[in-house]
Backbone as numpy.savetxt, mean C-alpha at the origin, in Angstrom:
# Nx Ny Nz CAx CAy CAz Cx Cy Cz
-18.07 34.71 10.36 -16.72 34.20 10.68 -16.07 33.68 9.40
-14.83 34.07 9.19 -14.13 33.65 7.98 -13.83 32.16 8.04
-13.91 31.53 6.89 -13.60 30.10 6.82 -12.12 29.88 7.04
-11.78 28.77 7.68 -10.38 28.44 7.91 -9.75 27.94 6.62
-8.55 28.34 6.37 -7.82 27.85 5.21 -7.11 26.57 5.59
-6.64 25.85 4.55 -5.98 24.57 4.78 -4.68 24.73 5.54
-4.13 25.94 5.54 -2.87 26.17 6.25 -3.10 26.81 7.61
-4.36 26.97 7.99 -4.67 27.65 9.23 -4.48 26.78 10.44
-4.83 27.33 11.63 -4.62 26.62 12.89 -5.30 25.26 12.92
-6.50 25.16 12.33 -7.20 23.88 12.34 -6.43 22.79 11.62
-5.83 23.15 10.51 -5.04 22.18 9.75 -3.83 21.74 10.54
-3.10 22.69 11.09 -1.90 22.34 11.86 -2.25 21.52 13.10
-3.36 21.84 13.72 -3.79 21.08 14.89 -4.14 19.64 14.50
-4.79 19.49 13.35 -5.14 18.14 12.89 -3.89 17.32 12.60
-2.90 17.94 11.96 -1.64 17.24 11.69 -0.98 16.81 12.99
-0.97 17.71 13.98 -0.35 17.40 15.27 -1.08 16.26 15.97
-2.40 16.29 15.92 -3.17 15.22 16.56 -2.95 13.88 15.87
-2.86 13.91 14.56 -2.63 12.67 13.82 -1.25 12.08 14.08
-0.28 12.94 14.32 1.08 12.46 14.55 1.18 11.65 15.83
0.24 11.83 16.75 0.25 11.08 18.01 -0.78 9.96 18.01
-1.43 9.76 16.87 -2.49 8.73 16.80 -2.23 7.77 15.65
-0.95 7.44 15.43 -0.59 6.53 14.36 -0.75 5.08 14.82
-1.12 4.22 13.87 -1.23 2.81 14.22 0.16 2.20 14.34
0.23 0.97 14.85 1.50 0.32 15.10 2.35 0.22 13.84
3.66 0.30 14.01 4.58 0.17 12.89 5.03 -1.27 12.69
4.46 -2.21 13.47 4.88 -3.60 13.38 4.65 -4.14 11.98
5.74 -4.59 11.36 5.66 -5.21 10.05 5.60 -4.24 8.89
5.53 -2.93 9.16 5.38 -1.95 8.09 6.69 -1.75 7.35
6.70 -1.88 6.01 7.92 -1.62 5.25 8.25 -0.14 5.20
9.47 0.16 4.77 10.04 1.49 4.97 9.24 2.62 4.32
8.89 2.48 3.03 8.18 3.57 2.36 6.84 3.83 3.04
6.10 2.76 3.31 4.79 2.93 3.95 4.93 3.56 5.32
5.95 3.18 6.06 6.12 3.63 7.44 6.62 5.07 7.53
7.63 5.41 6.73 8.29 6.70 6.91 7.82 7.78 5.93
7.29 7.39 4.80 6.89 8.37 3.79 5.38 8.41 3.60
4.79 7.24 3.34 3.37 7.24 2.99 2.47 7.67 4.14
2.80 7.23 5.34 1.97 7.64 6.48 2.05 9.14 6.72
3.23 9.72 6.48 3.37 11.17 6.63 2.56 11.90 5.57
2.66 11.44 4.32 1.85 12.04 3.27 0.37 11.89 3.58
-0.02 10.70 4.04 -1.41 10.47 4.40 -1.88 11.36 5.52
-0.98 11.66 6.46 -1.32 12.54 7.58 -1.70 13.93 7.07
-0.89 14.46 6.15 -1.18 15.79 5.62 -2.48 15.78 4.80
-2.68 14.73 4.02 -3.89 14.65 3.22 -5.13 14.44 4.09
-4.98 13.67 5.18 -6.10 13.47 6.09 -6.50 14.79 6.76
-5.49 15.57 7.16 -5.78 16.87 7.77 -6.46 17.80 6.76
-6.00 17.76 5.51 -6.63 18.58 4.47 -8.06 18.13 4.21
-8.26 16.81 4.17 -9.62 16.28 3.97 -10.54 16.69 5.12
-9.99 16.71 6.32 -10.77 17.13 7.48 -11.19 18.58 7.35
-10.29 19.40 6.86 -10.59 20.83 6.69 -11.64 21.06 5.61
-11.65 20.21 4.60 -12.60 20.39 3.48 -13.90 19.64 3.69
-14.01 18.92 4.81 -15.26 18.26 5.13 -15.47 16.90 4.49
-14.42 16.32 3.95 -14.55 14.99 3.34 -14.68 13.92 4.41
-15.38 12.86 4.08 -15.52 11.72 4.97 -14.52 10.63 4.56
-14.22 9.71 5.49 -13.23 8.67 5.17 -13.57 7.87 3.91
-14.84 7.50 3.73 -15.21 6.72 2.55 -15.04 7.51 1.26
-15.22 8.83 1.34 -14.99 9.67 0.17 -13.51 9.71 -0.18
-12.66 9.76 0.84 -11.21 9.72 0.60 -10.82 8.38 -0.01
-11.43 7.29 0.47 -11.17 5.97 -0.12 -11.54 5.96 -1.59
-12.67 6.56 -1.92 -13.12 6.60 -3.32 -12.15 7.39 -4.19
-11.67 8.53 -3.70 -10.70 9.32 -4.45 -9.40 8.55 -4.63
-9.00 7.84 -3.58 -7.80 7.00 -3.66 -7.95 5.96 -4.75
-9.12 5.32 -4.81 -9.36 4.30 -5.82 -9.30 4.88 -7.23
-9.88 6.06 -7.42 -9.87 6.70 -8.73 -8.43 6.98 -9.17
-7.61 7.51 -8.28 -6.21 7.80 -8.61 -5.45 6.53 -8.93
-5.59 5.52 -8.07 -4.83 4.28 -8.25 -5.20 3.58 -9.54
-6.49 3.41 -9.80 -6.90 2.66 -10.98 -6.73 3.47 -12.26
-6.69 4.78 -12.15 -6.34 5.60 -13.31 -4.88 5.36 -13.69
-4.01 5.26 -12.67 -2.61 4.96 -12.94 -2.43 3.59 -13.55
-3.13 2.60 -13.01 -3.03 1.23 -13.53 -3.55 1.17 -14.97
-4.67 1.83 -15.24 -5.23 1.84 -16.58 -4.30 2.53 -17.57
-3.64 3.58 -17.14 -2.70 4.29 -18.01 -1.57 3.38 -18.45
-1.08 2.53 -17.54 -0.01 1.60 -17.89 -0.44 0.64 -18.98
-1.70 0.23 -18.96 -2.21 -0.71 -19.96 -2.50 -0.03 -21.28
-3.03 1.19 -21.24 -3.51 1.85 -22.44 -2.45 2.69 -23.14
-1.58 3.33 -22.38 -0.64 4.28 -22.97 0.68 3.65 -23.35
1.13 2.66 -22.61 2.43 2.08 -22.89 3.56 2.95 -22.37
4.80 2.48 -22.53 5.95 3.19 -21.97 6.25 4.50 -22.70
6.80 5.45 -21.96 7.18 6.74 -22.53 7.45 7.73 -21.42
8.08 8.87 -21.75 8.43 9.87 -20.73 7.22 10.40 -19.97
6.13 10.70 -20.69 4.94 11.23 -20.01 4.32 10.18 -19.10
4.25 8.95 -19.59 3.68 7.87 -18.77 4.52 7.63 -17.53
5.84 7.82 -17.65 6.75 7.61 -16.51 6.59 8.68 -15.44
5.85 9.73 -15.75 5.53 10.76 -14.76 4.10 10.59 -14.24
3.17 10.39 -15.18 1.76 10.33 -14.82 1.44 9.10 -13.98
1.94 7.92 -14.41 1.59 6.68 -13.71 2.06 6.68 -12.26
3.36 6.92 -11.99 3.77 6.91 -10.58 3.13 8.02 -9.77
2.89 9.18 -10.40 2.24 10.27 -9.66 0.84 9.86 -9.19
0.08 9.22 -10.08 -1.26 8.77 -9.72 -1.21 7.67 -8.66
-0.27 6.73 -8.82 -0.16 5.63 -7.87 0.27 6.13 -6.49
1.24 7.04 -6.47 1.72 7.58 -5.19 0.61 8.36 -4.49
-0.12 9.19 -5.25 -1.22 9.94 -4.65 -2.30 8.99 -4.14
-2.63 7.98 -4.95 -3.64 7.02 -4.52 -3.23 6.28 -3.27
-1.95 5.93 -3.18 -1.46 5.20 -2.01 -1.46 6.08 -0.77
-1.09 7.35 -0.94 -1.12 8.28 0.19 -2.55 8.49 0.69
-3.50 8.58 -0.24 -4.89 8.71 0.16 -5.41 7.44 0.82
-4.84 6.30 0.44 -5.20 5.04 1.08 -4.81 5.05 2.56
-3.73 5.74 2.87 -3.35 5.92 4.27 -4.20 7.00 4.93
-4.58 8.00 4.16 -5.31 9.14 4.72 -6.70 8.77 5.20
-7.37 7.84 4.52 -8.75 7.55 4.91 -8.84 6.99 6.33
-7.93 6.08 6.67 -7.92 5.54 8.02 -7.54 6.57 9.06
-6.58 7.43 8.70 -6.17 8.48 9.64 -7.29 9.50 9.85
-8.01 9.79 8.78 -9.15 10.70 8.92 -10.23 10.08 9.82
-10.43 8.78 9.68 -11.42 8.10 10.53 -11.03 8.18 12.00
-9.73 8.01 12.29 -9.27 8.12 13.68 -9.40 9.55 14.19
-9.15 10.52 13.31 -9.23 11.92 13.71 -10.65 12.34 14.05
-11.61 11.86 13.27 -13.00 12.28 13.43 -13.83 11.32 14.26
-13.26 10.16 14.57 -14.04 9.15 15.28 -15.12 8.55 14.41
-14.92 8.65 13.09 -15.95 8.20 12.15 -15.67 6.85 11.53
-14.76 6.08 12.10 -14.46 4.77 11.55 -15.62 3.81 11.76
-15.75 2.85 10.85 -16.84 1.88 10.94 -16.41 0.58 10.28
-17.07 -0.54 10.62 -16.77 -1.79 9.92 -16.98 -1.68 8.41
-18.00 -0.93 8.00 -18.25 -0.75 6.57 -17.09 -0.02 5.90
-16.55 0.99 6.58 -15.42 1.73 6.03 -14.18 0.86 5.93
-13.95 0.04 6.96 -12.80 -0.86 6.92 -12.95 -1.89 5.82
-14.18 -2.39 5.64 -14.43 -3.34 4.55 -14.16 -2.70 3.20
-14.65 -1.48 3.01 -14.45 -0.79 1.74 -12.97 -0.58 1.47
-12.23 -0.17 2.48 -10.80 0.08 2.32 -10.07 -1.19 1.90
-10.34 -2.30 2.58 -9.67 -3.55 2.26 -10.11 -4.10 0.90
-11.36 -3.86 0.53 -11.84 -4.33 -0.77 -11.15 -3.58 -1.91
-11.00 -2.27 -1.75 -10.26 -1.49 -2.75 -8.82 -1.97 -2.82
-8.21 -2.23 -1.66 -6.84 -2.75 -1.64 -6.75 -4.08 -2.37
-7.76 -4.94 -2.19 -7.75 -6.24 -2.85 -7.80 -6.08 -4.37
-8.63 -5.17 -4.85 -8.68 -4.91 -6.29 -7.34 -4.36 -6.78
-6.73 -3.50 -5.99 -5.44 -2.91 -6.36 -4.36 -3.98 -6.47
-4.25 -4.79 -5.42 -3.24 -5.85 -5.41 -3.53 -6.87 -6.51
-4.81 -7.10 -6.77 -5.18 -8.10 -7.76 -5.12 -7.63 -9.20
-4.77 -6.37 -9.43 -4.79 -5.86 -10.80 -3.48 -5.26 -11.28
-2.64 -4.76 -10.38 -1.48 -4.01 -10.85 -0.50 -4.87 -11.64
-0.26 -6.09 -11.18 0.69 -6.94 -11.90 0.07 -7.52 -13.17
-1.25 -7.70 -13.18 -1.91 -8.09 -14.42 -1.81 -6.96 -15.44
-1.85 -5.72 -14.96 -1.67 -4.58 -15.86 -0.27 -4.57 -16.45
0.73 -4.89 -15.63 2.10 -4.99 -16.13 2.19 -6.10 -17.17
1.54 -7.22 -16.91 1.54 -8.34 -17.86 0.98 -7.91 -19.21
-0.17 -7.25 -19.21 -0.78 -6.80 -20.46 0.11 -5.77 -21.15
0.69 -4.87 -20.37 1.58 -3.85 -20.93 2.79 -4.48 -21.60
3.42 -5.44 -20.93 4.57 -6.12 -21.53 4.18 -6.83 -22.81
3.02 -7.46 -22.79 2.56 -8.20 -23.97 2.27 -7.26 -25.14
1.72 -6.08 -24.84 1.34 -5.14 -25.90 2.50 -4.31 -26.41
3.37 -3.86 -25.52 4.30 -2.81 -25.89 5.78 -3.18 -25.79
6.14 -4.18 -24.98 7.55 -4.45 -24.73 8.05 -5.56 -25.65
9.23 -5.37 -26.26 9.80 -6.40 -27.14 10.47 -7.52 -26.34
9.66 -8.37 -25.73 10.17 -9.41 -24.84 9.81 -10.79 -25.36
10.65 -11.76 -25.00 10.30 -13.15 -25.25 9.09 -13.52 -24.39
8.31 -14.47 -24.89 7.08 -14.86 -24.19 7.35 -15.30 -22.75
8.49 -15.94 -22.51 8.80 -16.44 -21.17 8.83 -15.33 -20.13
9.15 -14.11 -20.56 9.21 -13.00 -19.61 7.84 -12.68 -19.01
6.78 -13.06 -19.71 5.44 -12.79 -19.20 5.12 -13.59 -17.94
5.94 -14.60 -17.66 5.77 -15.34 -16.41 6.10 -14.48 -15.19
6.96 -13.48 -15.37 7.39 -12.67 -14.22 6.22 -11.94 -13.57
5.42 -11.15 -14.32 4.28 -10.51 -13.65 3.23 -11.50 -13.16
3.12 -12.66 -13.81 2.19 -13.68 -13.31 2.64 -14.20 -11.94
3.93 -14.49 -11.83 4.48 -14.94 -10.54 4.34 -13.85 -9.49
4.63 -12.61 -9.90 4.52 -11.48 -8.98 3.08 -11.33 -8.50
2.12 -11.53 -9.42 0.72 -11.40 -9.05 0.32 -12.44 -8.00
0.76 -13.68 -8.20 0.46 -14.74 -7.23 1.08 -14.42 -5.88
2.36 -14.02 -5.89 3.06 -13.72 -4.64 2.41 -12.55 -3.91
2.05 -11.51 -4.64 1.44 -10.33 -4.01 0.08 -10.67 -3.42
-0.69 -11.49 -4.13 -2.02 -11.86 -3.63 -1.92 -12.72 -2.38
-1.02 -13.71 -2.40 -0.84 -14.58 -1.23 -0.34 -13.76 -0.04
0.59 -12.85 -0.29 1.10 -12.01 0.79 0.00 -11.14 1.38
-0.82 -10.54 0.53 -1.90 -9.67 1.00 -2.89 -10.44 1.87
-3.35 -11.59 1.38 -4.33 -12.38 2.12 -3.74 -12.93 3.41
-2.52 -13.44 3.34 -1.88 -14.02 4.53 -1.63 -12.97 5.60
-1.25 -11.76 5.18 -1.02 -10.68 6.14 -2.30 -10.30 6.86
-3.40 -10.16 6.10 -4.68 -9.84 6.72 -5.12 -10.95 7.68
-4.94 -12.20 7.25 -5.34 -13.32 8.10 -4.52 -13.36 9.38
-3.21 -13.14 9.26 -2.36 -13.14 10.46 -2.77 -12.03 11.42
-3.14 -10.89 10.88 -3.58 -9.78 11.74 -4.83 -10.18 12.52
-5.78 -10.81 11.85 -7.01 -11.22 12.52 -6.75 -12.32 13.54
-5.90 -13.28 13.19 -5.58 -14.36 14.12 -4.86 -13.84 15.35
-3.95 -12.88 15.15 -3.24 -12.31 16.29 -4.18 -11.54 17.21
-5.13 -10.82 16.62 -6.11 -10.10 17.44 -6.92 -11.09 18.28
-7.35 -12.18 17.64 -8.12 -13.17 18.37 -7.31 -13.82 19.48
-6.06 -14.12 19.20 -5.21 -14.75 20.21 -4.92 -13.79 21.36
-4.71 -12.51 21.01 -4.46 -11.50 22.03 -5.69 -11.32 22.93
-6.87 -11.31 22.31 -8.10 -11.17 23.09 -8.31 -12.37 24.01
-7.91 -13.53 23.54 -8.08 -14.75 24.34 -7.13 -14.78 25.53
-5.88 -14.37 25.29 -4.87 -14.46 26.35 -4.70 -13.15 27.12
-5.14 -12.04 26.51 -5.01 -10.75 27.19 -3.59 -10.23 27.28
-2.71 -10.72 26.41 -1.31 -10.29 26.42 -0.84 -10.06 25.00
0.31 -9.39 24.87 0.92 -9.22 23.57 1.45 -10.55 23.08
1.33 -10.77 21.78 1.88 -11.97 21.16 2.82 -11.54 20.06
3.52 -12.50 19.49 4.41 -12.18 18.37 3.60 -11.49 17.29
4.14 -10.40 16.76 3.43 -9.63 15.76 2.84 -8.34 16.29
2.78 -8.19 17.61 2.34 -6.93 18.20 3.53 -6.01 18.40
3.24 -4.75 18.77 4.32 -3.82 19.12 4.86 -3.08 17.92
6.17 -2.95 17.86 6.82 -2.16 16.82 7.96 -2.94 16.18
8.27 -2.57 14.95 9.40 -3.16 14.24 10.54 -2.16 14.18
11.75 -2.67 14.09 12.92 -1.81 13.98 12.99 -1.20 12.59
13.79 -0.14 12.47 14.01 0.47 11.16 14.68 -0.50 10.21
15.57 -1.34 10.73 16.25 -2.32 9.90 15.26 -3.32 9.32
14.29 -3.75 10.13 13.27 -4.68 9.63 12.43 -4.01 8.54
12.09 -2.74 8.74 11.30 -2.03 7.73 12.02 -1.97 6.39
13.33 -1.82 6.44 14.11 -1.82 5.20 14.18 -3.22 4.60
14.26 -4.24 5.46 14.39 -5.62 4.97 13.15 -6.07 4.22
11.98 -5.57 4.63 10.73 -6.02 4.00 10.24 -5.05 2.93
11.08 -4.11 2.53 10.66 -3.10 1.56 10.28 -3.70 0.19
10.78 -4.88 -0.21 10.30 -5.44 -1.48 8.80 -5.67 -1.52
8.17 -5.86 -0.36 6.73 -6.08 -0.31 5.94 -4.78 -0.27
6.61 -3.66 -0.30 5.98 -2.35 -0.13 5.33 -1.89 -1.44
4.03 -1.64 -1.42 3.36 -1.13 -2.61 3.92 0.22 -3.01
4.39 0.98 -2.03 4.99 2.27 -2.35 6.22 2.14 -3.22
7.02 1.11 -2.99 8.19 0.87 -3.84 7.75 0.52 -5.25
6.66 -0.25 -5.36 6.12 -0.58 -6.68 5.72 0.68 -7.42
5.15 1.63 -6.70 4.79 2.92 -7.32 6.03 3.61 -7.89
7.12 3.61 -7.13 8.34 4.29 -7.55 8.98 3.63 -8.76
8.83 2.32 -8.87 9.43 1.60 -10.00 8.90 2.13 -11.33
7.68 2.63 -11.34 7.09 3.13 -12.58 7.75 4.41 -13.08
8.60 5.04 -12.28 9.39 6.16 -12.81 10.37 5.69 -13.88
10.61 4.38 -13.95 11.48 3.80 -14.97 10.71 3.40 -16.23
9.44 3.74 -16.29 8.58 3.25 -17.37 8.99 3.77 -18.74
9.75 4.83 -18.79 10.21 5.34 -20.08 11.36 4.52 -20.65
11.96 3.67 -19.82 13.09 2.85 -20.24 12.74 1.38 -20.00
12.16 0.72 -21.00 11.66 -0.65 -20.82 12.67 -1.63 -20.24
13.92 -1.58 -20.69 14.92 -2.53 -20.18 15.15 -2.34 -18.69
15.25 -1.09 -18.26 15.46 -0.80 -16.84 14.23 -1.20 -16.03
13.05 -0.90 -16.56 11.82 -1.25 -15.85 11.70 -2.76 -15.68
11.96 -3.51 -16.74 11.87 -4.97 -16.67 12.88 -5.53 -15.68
14.10 -5.00 -15.70 15.14 -5.50 -14.81 14.81 -5.26 -13.34
14.42 -4.03 -13.01 14.11 -3.70 -11.62 12.85 -4.42 -11.16
11.85 -4.45 -12.02 10.60 -5.13 -11.68 10.84 -6.61 -11.43
11.66 -7.25 -12.26 11.95 -8.67 -12.09 12.72 -8.94 -10.81
13.67 -8.06 -10.49 14.42 -8.20 -9.24 13.50 -8.04 -8.04
12.57 -7.11 -8.13 11.61 -6.90 -7.05 10.70 -8.12 -6.89
10.34 -8.73 -8.01 9.54 -9.95 -7.97 10.29 -11.06 -7.24
11.55 -11.26 -7.60 12.35 -12.31 -6.96 12.49 -12.06 -5.46
12.71 -10.81 -5.07 12.85 -10.48 -3.65 11.54 -10.71 -2.90
10.43 -10.38 -3.54 9.12 -10.58 -2.91 8.83 -12.06 -2.70
9.13 -12.88 -3.70 8.92 -14.33 -3.58 9.79 -14.89 -2.46
11.05 -14.46 -2.41 11.96 -14.95 -1.36 11.44 -14.57 0.02
11.01 -13.32 0.17 10.47 -12.89 1.47 9.23 -13.69 1.82
8.34 -13.90 0.85 7.09 -14.60 1.12 7.35 -16.02 1.61
8.29 -16.71 0.99 8.60 -18.08 1.41 9.08 -18.11 2.86
9.92 -17.15 3.22 10.40 -17.07 4.61 9.27 -16.70 5.56
8.44 -15.75 5.14 7.36 -15.27 6.01 6.31 -16.35 6.25
5.96 -17.10 5.21 4.95 -18.15 5.37 5.41 -19.19 6.39
6.67 -19.54 6.33 7.21 -20.51 7.29 7.14 -19.94 8.72
7.54 -18.67 8.85 7.52 -18.03 10.17 6.10 -17.93 10.71
5.16 -17.51 9.88 3.78 -17.34 10.33 3.16 -18.68 10.73
3.45 -19.72 9.97 2.91 -21.04 10.31 3.43 -21.50 11.67
4.72 -21.32 11.89 5.30 -21.73 13.17 4.73 -20.89 14.32
4.50 -19.60 14.05 3.92 -18.74 15.09 2.52 -19.20 15.47
1.68 -19.46 14.48 0.31 -19.87 14.75 0.29 -21.25 15.41
1.15 -22.13 14.95 1.20 -23.48 15.53 1.57 -23.43 17.01
2.40 -22.45 17.39 2.83 -22.33 18.79 1.70 -21.89 19.71
0.61 -21.38 19.16 -0.52 -20.97 19.99 -1.35 -22.16 20.49
-1.17 -23.33 19.88 -1.98 -24.51 20.25 -1.71 -24.92 21.71
């Protein structure tokens, strides 16, 4: 029997099955919701056809992502870097979505796989803005005070990542206790997805297309930092009030 190609019936069937098995869109920012999940769907179907396992997809995602981050530190700004870095980051982020989708498709999800996925995400969130900091220090003609921007961004991104994971776990526990939907379950509107796009790692990937133009990169990156901090301050207040209401 001839082997199935990636464009054959098996691939199309996998894509169709994945399109009906997506996780909730609640809280998902626009790029992750409308673009990255779709890219991940196609990559998950391709991985299924080639026999890859979810943890292997996670590993490939990590290689792509950290190669992009390392390139920003080692190569500095330039036209080639402005293509290579975002391409690696975008591919890595799409594969980050693909591993979970592949697990749902094959029924091969496990606590170990979920732990690995979140651990890689933690390293990613904990390193990308430090990479920007080192890059600015090495290659960008900036006053020292500007180095505070990636430091602030790093703190905000880390707090947002941890708080989001914690809220997800607390909501699951509260839902299991009460047996009903609570705030944070269900779906978010398209308008909300656009409003929270500053927190989207996918948008951070796209910003690196400006890497050939340091002034533009610094300006957009700094604006994104300010928007992320503003969102985080509002979100922390909302989440605290939500959890307090469960008492």
